[in-house]
N, C-alpha and C positions, 0 to 999 in steps of 0.2 A: 405691173400693177394689176390688181384683181378687184372684183366687185364684192364687197362684204356689207350687207345691210344697205345696199344701194349707194355705198360709198366706195370711192376708189382709194385703196390703201396699198402700201408697199407689200410686195410678195412676202417679205420677211415677217409680216404681222402674225400669221398662224404660229410661227415659231415663238413669237413673243407671247401669244396666248398659252402655248404649251409650257413655256417657261414660267408664266404666272401660275398655271395649274400645278406644275411640279413644285414651285416654291410654296404654294399653299399646302400641298401634300407633305412637303418636307417639314413645314412648321408644325402640322398636325402630328406627324410621326415623331418629330423631335419632342413635342410636348408630351406625347404618350410615353416616349422613352424616358423623359425626365421624371414623369410620374412613377414609372416602374422602378427607375433607379432610386427614387426617394423611398418607395415602398421597400425595396430590397435593403436599402441602407437602414431603414427603420427596423426591419426584421433582424438583420445581423447585429445591429446595435443592441437590440433587446437580448440577443443570444449571449451577451457578455455581462448582462446585468444580473448580479447574484440573486438567486431565488426566482427568476422569471424565465429562464430558458430551459426547455426540455428537462434533461436530467441533471443539470448543473445548478449550483454546486452539489456535490455529494461526497460523503465519507463513509467508508465501510471498514470494519475491523473484526478480528477473530474473537470468539467467545463472548459470554454474557457481560464480562467486565468492559467489553468494548462499548457498551451503551454510554457509560459515564465518560469514557475517553472520547467518543464521537461528539458528545455534547460540548466538550471543551474545544475540540477542533472546530466545531461549527461556529463558535464565537468569532473565529478568525474568518471563516469562509463567508458568513452572512454579511460581513462588513466589506466584502470585496477583496479580502486578503489572499495571499499566495498559499497554494496548497502545501508547500514546504513548511511554512510557518505553522500551518494548521496541524499537520501530522506530528511535528515535534511537540507542540503544546498538548495534543491529544494523548500521546502515549506516556507523557510525563505523569498523567493522573494515576494509572496503575503502578508506575514506577514508585510513586510516593505512598501508595496504599499499604498500610501496615498489616492489613488482613489478607493481602495477596502474596502468597508464598512461592509464586512462580515467576515474578517480575520485580525487579528493582530492590529497594532497600530492605524489604522483609523476606527476600528470597531464601529458600533453604540452602544451606551450605554444601560444599563438597564433602567427601568422606573424611577429610582432615579438618573440617570445621571452618573452612574459608568460604566466604560469600564472594563469588566471582560473577561478574555480569558481562553480558554481550549485547551489542546493539549495532544497527546500521541504518543509514538514511540515504535516499536517492531523490534527485530533483528532476525537473522536466528537461534539463539540458544534458542529462546523462552524468552529471557530477555525483559522486558518492563518497561516503566516509563511513568508517567502521572502527569499533573497538572490541577486543575480545579478551576475556579473562581479566578484566579490569577490577581492581579492588578498592574499597573505601570511598567510592564515588557514587552518590545516590541516583544521579541521572546520567547514565551512560549515553543516552540518545543525544544529549546536548554536546557531549564530548565528541561523539561521532560526527556531528555536524561541523564542529570546529576542525576536526581532522580534514574534512572535505574542503572547508573554506580557508584554512590557514596553513595547510601543509601541502607539499607536493605528493603526499602519499594517499592511499586509500584506507589502509588498516594499520592501527597500532595495537599492540598486545601487552598483557601482563604489566610488569613494573613500568615499562616505557609508556604505556597508555596512562597509567596513574600519574606518572611524573608530568606528562604533558598536561593532564587535567589540572593539576595543582599549579603549574606555570600559567595556566589560563584563568586562574582565580577560583577554581572549584575547591570546596572545603573537604578535607578528609574526615570521614566518619566511620565509627564502628557499625557495620551493617548487620551484625549478628544480633538479632533481637532476642529477648528472653524466650519468646514462643518458638522461634526457629531453633534456638539452642536446645531447648527441651526436646523438640522433635528429633534433632540430630542425636542427642544422647540416648534417647529411647531406641533409635535405629541401631546405635553402636552395640547394644546388648547382644543382638543376634547377628549383626552384619558380618559378612566375610569380605575382607578386602582383596578382591580378585576381579579381573576384568571379564566378568560373566555377563552375557547379553541379558538385558532386562532386569538386572538386580537392583536398579536404583530405587524402585518403590515396590515393596512387598505387598502393600495393601491394594494398590491399583495398578493397572497396566500402564507402562510408560506411554505418555502422550495422550492418555484419556482425559476426560473433563476434570479429573481431580489432580492431574499431574501434567497439564498440557503445556506448561512452561514458556509460553510465548504470547505476546500481543503483536500482531501484524496489522498495519493500518495503511489504507490507500485512499487518496482524496483527489478529486477533480475540482478545481476552483472555477470561478465565474468566467474566466478566460479560456476554459477548456484545457488547462495544463494539469498534468498529473504528477504527484509526488508520493513517496511511500516511506514508511518507517517500520522498524522491527526491533523489539527489545525483550530481553529475557534474563532470568537468573540461571537458566539451564535446568537440566534434570536434577531432581533432589538427590543428594548424596552421590553425585557423580565422581569419577576418578579425578584426582588433582590434575589440573591442566586440560581437562576435556573441554572441547569447544564443539558446539553443534552447528546447525545450519544458519541460525538467526543472524550472525554478523557477516555472513558470507554473501556478497553480492552475486546474484544468479541462483543461489540456493534458497536462502530464507526470504529474499526480496529481490525483485527486479522491476524496473520501470523503463518503458520505451514510449516517449510522448507521442509517437506516431501511431502506436498500436494500443497500449494499455499497460496495466501493471498487475503483478501477482505477488502473493506472500504465502508463507506456509507455517504450519504448526505441527507439533508432534515429535516423533523420533528423528532428530536431525541427521543422523548418520545415513538414513535411507534417502533423505531429501538431497544430501550432498552427492551421493552416488549417482543420482539422476539429474543433477543440476536443475531441480524441480521448478523453481519460479521462472527461470529463463525459458525452460521448456514450455511452460504454460503460455508465456507471452508469445513465443514463436509459433505455437499452435494457433493462437488468436490471429497472428499475422497471416496465417494460411487460410483463415476464414472460420475457424472453430468459434463457437460461442464461448463466453467465459466458463460456464458450467461444463460444457463438453471438453474444453481444454483441460480443466482441472481433473475431470474424470479420466481422460487419456493419461495424464501424468500419474494418477493413482494406479491405473492398470499396469503401467510399465514397472512401477515398484513391485506390485504383486507378481508380475510375470517373472521378474528377476529372482525374487526370493519368496516364493509362495508360502512356504512353511513359516518363515519369519513373519510375514505379513499378517498371518492369522492371529498373532499375539501382540501386535503393536498398533498404534494409531498414527496416521499422518493425514493431514487435511490441507487442501489448497483453497485459497480465496483469490478471485480475480475480478478485474473491472476492465472494460474496453474503452476506447476513445469516445464512444457514444454515451457512456455512462451506464451501460448494461453490466450487471454483475452476476456472479454465480460462484458456487463452491462445490467441493466433493471431497469425501474422506474414505479411508479404508473401513473404519468401524462406525457404528452409530454413535450419536452423542455429540458430534461436532456442530457448533452453532456459530453464527456470526451476526454482528450488529450493523444496522444501516441507518444513516441519518440524512434526511433531505429537508427541504423547506416545508414539505407537507407533514412529515413525521420524524421526530428526532430519536425515538426509542424503539425502533423496530428490531426484533430479534427473530432470526430465521434459522430453522433447523436445516442443516446441510444434508444433502443426500449422501449415501454411502454404498460401498461395494457389498459389505456384509450386513 
């Protein structure tokens, strides 16, 4: 027994007082912790609400016609939709544009007068689908998605790709428009049918802004998931059967949901040789910014073929998991479009080596 405030109490009472103090402290700490948890929960819940979190959602794409494509993709993203649905819907806009002769139904034909299209798509889970040298189908990107979702394969080509598309309900169409046919016949007057580098377009450099042949699109949705799409009619008046980088996963497009995504445009042969888009993503994994990763990929192309690089265009566009984006090209003239909640029609001039 001890004397506390003139009272005899059990010796164990100090421990009871300590226990009462610790209990009060625990309650206060627990309340503070609950408040912090509620705050954190609020912050993170806001991070997945479309249009309210940092850099999400966001969609970027190559060239000036990417503005209209981005706006279409944004319709899906602003409603909280999936990035995969957004990029498919977005690139379908230039595919359907009769004034666009480098993508889709109005694309210039090959040297034999055949309009052949290439496309690929990749989602946040690493699933991917592709079609190459497909004919008579106006939206190859949608066929590529069905290859991904309904077959055990990644790529279908040529007649097999067209057959699959028809089986899936796509309508066969004559894609050689009067304007494209007229351009092809004009080219035939002086064309030489031989596999000479850069013969595809006498008026402009292959891969420049007049013959850039691709739209690549990357999007991050409100949940922070990344998907990408790439579609093209290939270089004007290419050799029959020629396929560039656009439908090749790792070359024309690559997505890793832990790191970011990348896409390319320009002369596909040089992108394929360097597995360009995969290289850009791996460089971002190592800590490169999107722009620096694109720049390093361009420099590797130039280093391998310095003389060739002086006369061609290749550009890379990338976005990382944070929603930071950047681009870099061999030649001047490469541009890319950006769409966010703040601005839907931003067009940015990409930096270049030359």
